N, C-alpha and C positions, 0 to 999 in steps of 0.2 A: 417518553413513547412506548410501549411495551408491545411488541410483537409477538403475540402468543405463539406462533410456529414457529421460531427460533427456539425456544425453550426445550433443552436437551440436545441441541446441536453442537457437533463439535466442529470448533473454528481455529484454524491457523493463522495467526497474524504475524508474518516474517517482520523484523525490524522493529519488535516492541519492546525494548528498552528504554526509548525516550520520543517523546512528541507525539505526532498521531500515532504511533503503534501502540503506546501506553492509554490515550485514550479510547482506542477502537477496542484495546482487549478488556477494558473495563468495563465498557459501553455492552459487550457480548455479555460479559459476566453476570450484569444487572438483568439481561433476560433470560439467566439461567442456564447459558451455556458451557460447557467444558472447553476452555481456552488454552491453546498451545502459546505459550509465549517464549519467543525467539531472541537471542540476541549473539552477535559476533565477539566483540571485543568488550563489551561493558556489563560485564556478569552481573555488578550490583545493580546497575540499570533494570536489567532483567529479573532480578531479583527481589527487587523492591515492586516491579510491576506484578509478580505473580502473588505476594503479598497480597495487593489491592485486590486482586482477579477470587483469590482464595476467601475474602471476605464477604463476597457476594456469590459466589459458585464455587467451581473446583476447576483445574485446570494444570499444566505441568511446564518445567522451564526445560529448555532445548537450544544448542549451541551448534552454530554452523557459518561457515563460509558459505555466503550464498552463490559465489563466481565460482566452487568446485561441486563437480558433479557428483564424487563421491561421498561429499558430506550432506550435500543436498539428498539424494539418494538414501541416507543413513537417516537425517532427519525427518522426513517422510514417516519412514518407518516407523520410528521410534515413536512419532504420534500416532499413528493408527495404532500400535501395540497396546499404548498408553489410554488411548481416548476410546479404542475399539471401533475406529473406522473415522473418515472426514466427510463433512460435509459443506464446510467453507471454508476456501484459500484465500486469504489476502496477500496480494504480492506486495507488501508496504518497503519492503528492505529497497534503500536506494539512499545516494546523496550526489552531490555537487563535488566532493573532494577537494575542492579548490578552484579559486577563479584561474584560467589561463586562456588566451587569446589565440585565436586559431593560429595567428604569424608565430607562436611562441610555443604552443602546444608540444608536445613529445608523444610521441608513438605509444609509449608506455601509459601516459595520460589519458590517451584517447580510448586504449584498451581498456585501459581497469575503469573509465566512466561506463562506456556501452558494457562491461561483464557488472559492474554493481548494478546497473539500472535496468538493463533488460537483459541480458544472459539470466540473471537471478530470477527473474518473472518465468523465463523459458522453461527453466531446470526444475524450478517447482510444482510448476503447471505439468510438465512433461512427467515428473515422478509422482504425481497426485493424481493423473488421468484415470489407473484404473479402479481408483478406490472412490473418485468422484462419479463415475459410470455407475457404481454400485448404491449408491445414495441418490443419483440424480442431483449431484450439489451446484455448488457456482464459485465464480472466480470472480472477483474483485483486485482489479490492478490500480496502482496508484501512479496518475501521469502528472502533470504540473502545467501552468499555465503557459508555462514557457515552452511548450511543446507547441504553442499555437504561434507565438510572438518573438520566439528567438532568445528570450531570455534577456537580462541584463549583460554589462559588459563583461566580459571572461567565462559567461555561461554558456557559450555557443555550441560545444558539444555536447554538455548536461540536456540542453535544449533539443538538439538533436535524438539524443538517446529517449528522453519523453515521448517525442513526437512516433518515435519507433516503437512503444509500449501501446500507444494507441493504435496505430496500423496492426500492431501484433494482437491485439484486444480484437478487434474485427474479424481478422482471421482465425482466431483460435474459436471464437462465437461460430463464426462458418461451421469449423470443423465439428466440433464439440455437440452441436446442437442435437444431431442425430441421436445422441445419446441422453439427451434432456439435461444436459449442463449448461447453463447460462453463464457469459462470460461478458462483464461490462467494466468501467473504469471509472474512477473518480480524478478530475483534474482540479489541484487545488490553486489558490491564487498566493497571496503572499501570507501566509498563516504564523502567527507569533509563538515560534517554538524556537528551539537550541540551534536549528538549522540555521534560520534566519540571524539570532545572535551571534552566529559566527560566520555567516558568509553577508549580511548587510549590515549596512552602518544605520545607526539608529536616526539621522536625519533622511535615510532613505526610506525606511519603512514608515515614517511620517509623512514623508511626500507620498506614498503610494495610499496609505490611507487618504489622504486628501482626492486624490484623483480617483479613489474607488467611489462608484454611486451611492454605494450604502453607507460611507462614512468611516469605516473603519478596516483594519483588517482583519483577519480571521483566526479563528482558534481552533485549536485541535478535536474541538466537541465538533465543531462544524464539519470538518471533514468525516467524525466517528459515523454521525447520524446520516449523512448521503451513505456511507457504506454497510450501515445496518439497513436502511430500506434496500438496497440493490440486494442483499442477502435475503430479505424477507420474500413471503409472498406475494407481499404488496407489488413486488416488480416481478411477477412469475412470466407476464409477456416482456419482458425489456430483455433483449441482450444484443450483443456488440455495439451498444451505447454508452456516453459516456456522460456524468455530470460535472459541469462546471461549476465548482462552490470557490467564489471569487468576490461575491459582493457586487458584480457586475462589471468588474474591470477589464474583463474580455466577454462580449456579446458577441451572438450569431442570429444570423436569420431564422 
């Protein structure tokens, strides 16, 4: 699927050294976008993603700890300088970190989970706001089905953080709408990426696939397609909304 209106757009995808971020960066490159590839610790992954991007379009490699305001502000400034602006911000950086039950979770773990998944999206959106006002661009935040159902054992705090991302998306959409900026979210189900290879057993992944009405777990490309739609003019009258990409695992009226 080609969205002609995306050609030439400047797109920053945080957390694009693996999984959903890689698929998203590549798919925007296929549209002819200038893509900012971001990584934190996995430079090799970021470099590999940029190689794939440059086979299709153009882009740049950027490093930052998305929990740190100074680094995030610098990241946005560096991207704007190299790209010439910003049209689309995809707040994809985030992770479970590890599984900890509420009873045993440390305050350090709690703070890290919320910083990694919520604070990161807040800082990036805040830092990019003035440039997004100029472009009348959009933000796509990446949530999780766990934000609805509380997640599996040991992922309660991650689930709470992703629920916060959902509410923050709505609040941002209301606040930024007068500037012509749309803010939406994609909420993945179980996606077969390194994330679930690390945090979910093969048995659990198979079990979830059986429970899913469409009969399989998701692929990173499934999420990337939804992100592209929300970034395109096809979604120009959609804001404060989310797309659940989970094969029917979680449905709502």
